[in-house]
Backbone as a chain_set.jsonl record, in Angstrom:
{"seq": "XXXXXXXXXXXXXXXXXXXXXXXXXXXXXXXXXXXXXXXXXXXXXXXXXXXXXXXXXXXXXXXXXXXXXXXXXXXX", "coords": {"N": [[-77.548, 44.695, -63.706], [-74.267, 45.007, -64.167], [-71.147, 46.636, -65.561], [-68.001, 44.919, -66.419], [-65.893, 46.342, -65.276], [-66.953, 47.605, -62.976], [-67.885, 45.227, -61.707], [-65.283, 44.147, -61.046], [-64.329, 46.081, -59.215], [-66.104, 45.949, -57.27], [-66.089, 43.231, -56.206], [-63.544, 42.9, -55.689], [-63.278, 44.158, -53.377], [-63.956, 42.654, -51.365], [-62.211, 40.631, -51.344], [-62.603, 39.063, -53.483], [-64.613, 37.239, -53.026], [-67.684, 35.744, -53.802], [-70.873, 35.005, -54.189], [-72.234, 32.285, -56.243], [-75.025, 31.455, -58.254], [-76.342, 28.585, -59.781], [-78.568, 26.827, -62.057], [-80.528, 24.009, -61.096], [-81.391, 20.581, -62.426], [-84.036, 20.257, -61.908], [-85.255, 22.838, -61.898], [-84.874, 24.016, -59.553], [-82.639, 26.609, -57.145], [-79.258, 26.405, -57.034], [-76.682, 27.51, -54.986], [-73.298, 29.03, -54.099], [-70.78, 29.851, -52.096], [-68.088, 31.231, -53.813], [-64.617, 31.876, -55.167], [-64.306, 34.681, -57.247], [-63.528, 36.205, -60.416], [-62.759, 38.385, -62.893], [-61.418, 37.446, -66.07], [-59.85, 36.508, -69.219], [-61.892, 34.914, -71.578], [-60.805, 31.651, -72.595], [-61.268, 30.709, -75.132], [-62.638, 32.531, -76.679], [-61.491, 34.882, -76.073], [-62.505, 37.18, -75.058], [-63.222, 39.431, -71.871], [-64.707, 37.676, -69.121], [-66.799, 36.744, -66.244], [-65.28, 34.63, -64.067], [-65.341, 31.781, -61.966], [-64.122, 29.692, -59.384], [-63.889, 26.488, -59.159], [-64.258, 23.031, -58.122], [-63.707, 20.035, -59.96], [-65.714, 17.94, -59.994], [-67.697, 19.377, -58.055], [-71.137, 20.054, -57.803], [-71.88, 22.715, -59.119], [-70.429, 23.087, -61.103], [-71.179, 21.203, -62.669], [-74.053, 21.624, -63.137], [-73.64, 24.042, -64.542], [-72.405, 23.454, -66.857], [-74.304, 22.077, -68.013], [-76.784, 23.786, -67.916], [-75.994, 26.508, -69.304], [-75.811, 29.492, -67.469], [-75.555, 31.681, -65.099], [-75.943, 33.397, -61.954], [-74.09, 35.89, -60.358], [-73.155, 37.142, -57.5], [-71.628, 39.973, -55.892], [-70.183, 41.484, -53.218], [-68.963, 44.634, -51.641], [-67.161, 45.183, -48.645]], "CA": [[-76.455, 44.312, -64.466], [-73.195, 46.435, -64.432], [-70.138, 46.066, -66.603], [-66.953, 43.978, -65.752], [-65.343, 47.239, -64.296], [-67.693, 47.502, -61.861], [-67.8, 44.273, -60.699], [-64.001, 44.093, -60.561], [-64.084, 46.759, -58.272], [-67.069, 45.548, -56.203], [-66.01, 41.921, -55.964], [-62.299, 43.323, -54.955], [-63.552, 44.814, -51.963], [-64.47, 41.717, -50.377], [-61.409, 39.572, -51.651], [-63.285, 38.347, -54.689], [-65.544, 36.186, -52.477], [-68.778, 36.033, -54.361], [-71.754, 34.093, -54.178], [-72.686, 32.239, -57.618], [-76.242, 30.644, -58.22], [-76.708, 27.982, -61.11], [-79.858, 26.145, -62.117], [-80.487, 22.6, -61.105], [-82.382, 20.217, -63.329], [-85.568, 20.631, -61.251], [-85.183, 24.182, -61.953], [-84.29, 25.12, -58.44], [-81.203, 27.057, -57.574], [-78.032, 25.694, -56.159], [-75.895, 28.699, -54.447], [-72.279, 28.634, -53.522], [-69.674, 30.914, -51.915], [-66.762, 30.981, -54.673], [-63.404, 33.143, -55.711], [-64.474, 34.93, -58.389], [-62.852, 37.163, -61.121], [-62.59, 38.659, -64.163], [-60.355, 36.708, -66.946], [-60.133, 36.643, -70.621], [-62.199, 33.365, -71.949], [-59.743, 31.061, -73.516], [-61.668, 30.318, -76.475], [-63.274, 33.816, -77.345], [-60.553, 36.156, -75.786], [-62.998, 38.305, -74.18], [-63.621, 39.147, -70.61], [-65.911, 37.285, -68.403], [-66.505, 36.577, -64.795], [-64.886, 33.328, -63.98], [-65.237, 31.396, -60.78], [-63.169, 28.645, -59.208], [-64.736, 25.344, -59.081], [-63.59, 21.452, -58.181], [-64.389, 19.336, -61.087], [-66.707, 17.292, -59.647], [-68.492, 19.896, -58.039], [-72.419, 19.931, -58.544], [-72.487, 24.134, -59.235], [-69.84, 22.854, -62.345], [-72.302, 20.399, -63.65], [-75.12, 22.591, -63.395], [-73.285, 25.253, -65.227], [-72.046, 23.115, -67.959], [-75.793, 21.508, -68.554], [-77.758, 25.149, -68.27], [-74.738, 27.618, -69.255], [-76.172, 30.236, -67.022], [-75.215, 31.826, -63.577], [-76.024, 34.915, -61.237], [-72.938, 36.121, -59.425], [-73.528, 38.272, -56.193], [-70.387, 40.516, -55.106], [-70.29, 42.826, -52.329], [-68.019, 45.119, -51.052], [-67.282, 45.201, -47.455]], "C": [[-75.559, 45.542, -64.419], [-72.202, 45.521, -65.174], [-69.039, 45.086, -65.899], [-65.979, 44.833, -64.704], [-65.694, 47.368, -63.063], [-67.678, 46.269, -60.843], [-66.309, 43.889, -60.363], [-63.852, 44.708, -59.197], [-64.876, 46.281, -57.023], [-66.243, 44.14, -55.319], [-64.451, 42.147, -55.099], [-62.437, 43.709, -53.757], [-63.895, 43.911, -51.105], [-63.378, 40.253, -50.815], [-62.132, 38.528, -52.787], [-64.043, 37.459, -54.036], [-66.74, 36.518, -53.237], [-70.093, 34.956, -53.984], [-72.475, 33.834, -55.896], [-74.009, 31.242, -57.586], [-76.343, 30.095, -59.639], [-77.792, 27.107, -60.9], [-79.911, 24.501, -61.935], [-81.534, 22.056, -62.17], [-83.728, 20.392, -62.93], [-85.905, 22.002, -61.619], [-85.185, 25.071, -60.567], [-82.969, 25.627, -58.329], [-80.322, 26.449, -56.739], [-77.209, 27.239, -55.754], [-74.681, 28.153, -53.758], [-71.583, 29.794, -53.286], [-68.185, 30.283, -52.474], [-65.837, 32.121, -54.377], [-63.896, 33.06, -56.774], [-63.933, 35.882, -58.789], [-63.096, 37.435, -62.269], [-61.288, 38.257, -65.156], [-60.749, 36.769, -68.318], [-60.716, 35.019, -70.83], [-60.966, 33.071, -72.922], [-59.997, 30.706, -74.82], [-61.978, 31.406, -77.272], [-62.015, 34.964, -76.934], [-61.182, 37.551, -75.225], [-63.18, 38.508, -72.783], [-64.656, 38.843, -70.302], [-65.427, 37.186, -67.154], [-66.295, 35.172, -64.738], [-64.963, 33.071, -62.562], [-64.841, 29.889, -60.812], [-64.172, 27.498, -58.754], [-64.152, 23.893, -58.972], [-64.299, 20.761, -59.284], [-65.137, 18.627, -60.798], [-67.704, 18.058, -58.78], [-70.016, 19.91, -58.689], [-72.793, 21.621, -59.413], [-71.72, 23.76, -60.555], [-70.629, 22.354, -63.493], [-73.344, 21.134, -63.914], [-74.992, 23.55, -64.374], [-73.186, 24.894, -66.641], [-73.56, 22.491, -68.668], [-76.739, 22.799, -68.896], [-76.732, 26.294, -68.059], [-75.35, 28.746, -68.756], [-75.992, 30.587, -65.607], [-75.681, 33.197, -63.054], [-74.773, 34.649, -60.418], [-73.118, 37.41, -58.725], [-71.927, 38.843, -55.899], [-71.044, 41.322, -54.289], [-69.022, 43.334, -51.95], [-67.978, 45.359, -49.661], [-67.327, 46.649, -46.894]], "O": [[-75.897, 46.716, -64.566], [-72.237, 44.309, -65.387], [-69.322, 44.538, -64.834], [-65.439, 44.381, -63.695], [-64.912, 47.274, -62.117], [-67.522, 46.278, -59.622], [-66.158, 43.268, -59.311], [-63.391, 44.115, -58.222], [-64.36, 46.231, -55.907], [-65.921, 44.11, -54.131], [-64.263, 41.613, -54.006], [-61.476, 43.518, -53.012], [-64.176, 44.307, -49.974], [-63.722, 39.086, -50.627], [-62.069, 37.3, -52.734], [-64.186, 36.515, -54.814], [-66.89, 37.732, -53.373], [-69.759, 33.987, -53.304], [-73.017, 34.691, -56.593], [-73.95, 30.251, -56.858], [-76.42, 30.858, -60.602], [-78.027, 26.633, -59.789], [-79.268, 23.811, -62.726], [-82.365, 22.784, -62.713], [-84.548, 20.707, -63.792], [-87.116, 22.228, -61.606], [-85.39, 26.277, -60.426], [-82.119, 25.29, -59.153], [-80.725, 25.963, -55.682], [-77.358, 28.094, -56.628], [-74.723, 27.164, -53.026], [-71.661, 30.733, -54.078], [-67.449, 29.411, -52.011], [-66.07, 33.065, -53.622], [-64.076, 32.02, -57.407], [-63.636, 36.719, -57.936], [-63.79, 36.598, -62.847], [-60.203, 38.798, -64.941], [-61.908, 37.06, -68.61], [-60.123, 34.055, -70.348], [-60.359, 33.816, -73.693], [-59.093, 30.416, -75.604], [-61.682, 31.384, -78.467], [-61.783, 35.878, -77.725], [-60.617, 38.624, -75.016], [-63.36, 37.395, -72.288], [-65.656, 39.348, -70.813], [-64.269, 37.373, -66.781], [-67.093, 34.453, -65.338], [-64.688, 34.015, -61.821], [-65.039, 29.074, -61.713], [-65.148, 27.716, -58.035], [-63.46, 23.595, -59.945], [-65.499, 20.974, -59.456], [-65.681, 18.424, -61.884], [-68.752, 17.424, -58.662], [-70.157, 19.797, -59.907], [-73.757, 21.738, -60.17], [-72.423, 24.16, -61.482], [-70.77, 22.738, -64.654], [-73.577, 21.31, -65.11], [-75.956, 23.938, -65.034], [-73.638, 25.598, -67.545], [-73.725, 22.545, -69.887], [-77.359, 22.87, -69.957], [-76.581, 26.909, -67.004], [-75.636, 29.417, -69.747], [-76.312, 29.693, -64.823], [-75.77, 34.109, -63.877], [-74.443, 33.573, -59.921], [-73.212, 38.515, -59.259], [-71.067, 37.989, -55.688], [-72.164, 41.805, -54.461], [-68.038, 42.594, -51.915], [-69.036, 45.892, -49.325], [-67.448, 46.838, -45.683]]}, "num_chains": 1, "name": "protein.A"}
């Protein structure tokens, strides 16, 4: 676990390309390459890791059903 300033620094080293892993209903993992960054949560106003997802993408549906994810960033 790292703090958000570390995440922002590391993710920025690779143009904010990250791997996001979400859980499927059968317990398996679905992983995708996404753009991610640190933004203020619009409801709570606190900084969170956010990622871009198309409205009908499985990762979005997985995350809405089971709101946990792992985000992996690397610096090139």
